[in-house]
Structures are given as structure tokens and as C-alpha cells.
C-alpha positions as CSV (number, residue, x, y, z in Angstrom):
1,M,42.7,-1.9,-1.8
2,I,46.4,-2.3,-1.7
3,R,49.0,0.2,-0.4
4,Q,49.6,1.7,-3.9
5,D,45.9,2.3,-4.2
6,Y,45.8,4.3,-1.0
7,E,48.9,6.2,-2.0
8,A,47.3,7.1,-5.4
9,V,44.2,8.4,-3.7
10,V,46.1,10.4,-1.2
11,S,48.4,11.8,-3.9
12,Y,45.3,12.9,-5.9
13,I,43.6,14.7,-3.0
14,E,46.8,16.4,-1.8
15,D,46.2,18.8,-4.7
16,P,44.0,21.6,-3.1
17,E,41.7,21.9,-6.2
18,N,41.1,18.1,-6.3
19,F,40.4,18.1,-2.6
20,R,37.8,20.8,-3.0
21,Q,36.2,19.0,-5.8
22,V,35.9,15.8,-3.8
23,M,35.3,17.1,-0.3
24,G,33.4,20.4,-1.0
25,G,30.6,21.3,1.4
26,G,27.0,20.1,0.8
27,P,25.7,17.8,-1.9
28,K,27.3,19.8,-4.7
29,T,30.7,21.2,-4.9
30,K,31.7,24.4,-6.7
31,V,34.2,24.0,-9.4
32,G,35.2,26.9,-11.6
33,G,32.1,28.8,-10.7
34,K,29.9,25.8,-11.6
35,C,28.3,23.3,-9.3
36,M,29.3,19.7,-9.6
37,S,27.8,16.7,-7.8
38,K,30.2,14.9,-5.4
39,T,29.6,11.7,-7.5
40,K,30.8,13.5,-10.6
41,A,33.8,14.8,-8.7
42,F,34.5,11.2,-7.6
43,H,34.0,10.0,-11.2
44,I,36.7,12.5,-12.3
45,M,39.0,11.2,-9.5
46,A,38.4,7.6,-10.5
47,S,39.1,8.3,-14.2
48,H,42.4,10.1,-13.2
49,L,43.5,7.3,-11.0
50,K,42.8,4.8,-13.7
51,N,44.9,6.7,-16.2
52,V,47.8,7.5,-13.8
53,A,47.9,4.6,-11.4
54,G,46.2,1.7,-13.3
55,F,43.3,1.9,-10.8
56,P,40.4,-0.4,-11.7
57,D,37.6,1.0,-13.8
58,V,35.0,2.1,-11.3
59,T,32.1,4.5,-11.4
60,G,31.9,7.7,-9.5
61,E,29.5,6.2,-7.1
62,E,31.8,3.2,-6.5
63,M,34.8,5.5,-6.0
64,K,32.8,7.5,-3.5
65,K,31.9,4.4,-1.5
66,R,35.6,3.2,-1.5
67,F,36.7,6.7,-0.3
68,E,34.1,6.8,2.4
69,S,35.1,3.3,3.6
70,L,38.7,4.6,3.7
71,S,37.9,7.7,5.7
72,V,36.0,5.6,8.3
73,K,39.2,3.4,8.8
74,V,41.5,6.4,9.2
């Protein structure tokens, strides 16, 4: 990932609701009273980043793996 990719990810998760969707506790996150899998939340994040920042087309699972590799480096 390049610097702009990191910036796009950070910008997305700076929003408290987006952060809760992606980082919520347990295997499922609560969104609007409904439970959503973390992979689904990452899919929404990947879709948003593709539309806003020209991020490559990745699945929720791929986005989750990228994010996890980022958090290990930080």
C-alpha cells in the first residue's frame, strides 16, 4: 500500500461510526441495532474506499487482511 492508501483508511476509520463497524467487539459488530459480521463491515469499507479514493477492488476478507497487516506494523 502507498501513503495515499494509508491516509484513505485512516480517514475512513476516523469517523466514530465507521470505526465501530470495523473494530466492534466480538465476531459481529452492532450497526443500527442489527449485527453485522466484521467481514461485511470491511466490505463496506473497501467499497467506500474504492469509490472515494480509487482504492483497488477488493473483497471484505481481503480488506480485513490488509487492515490487520497494517495494525501489526503500527
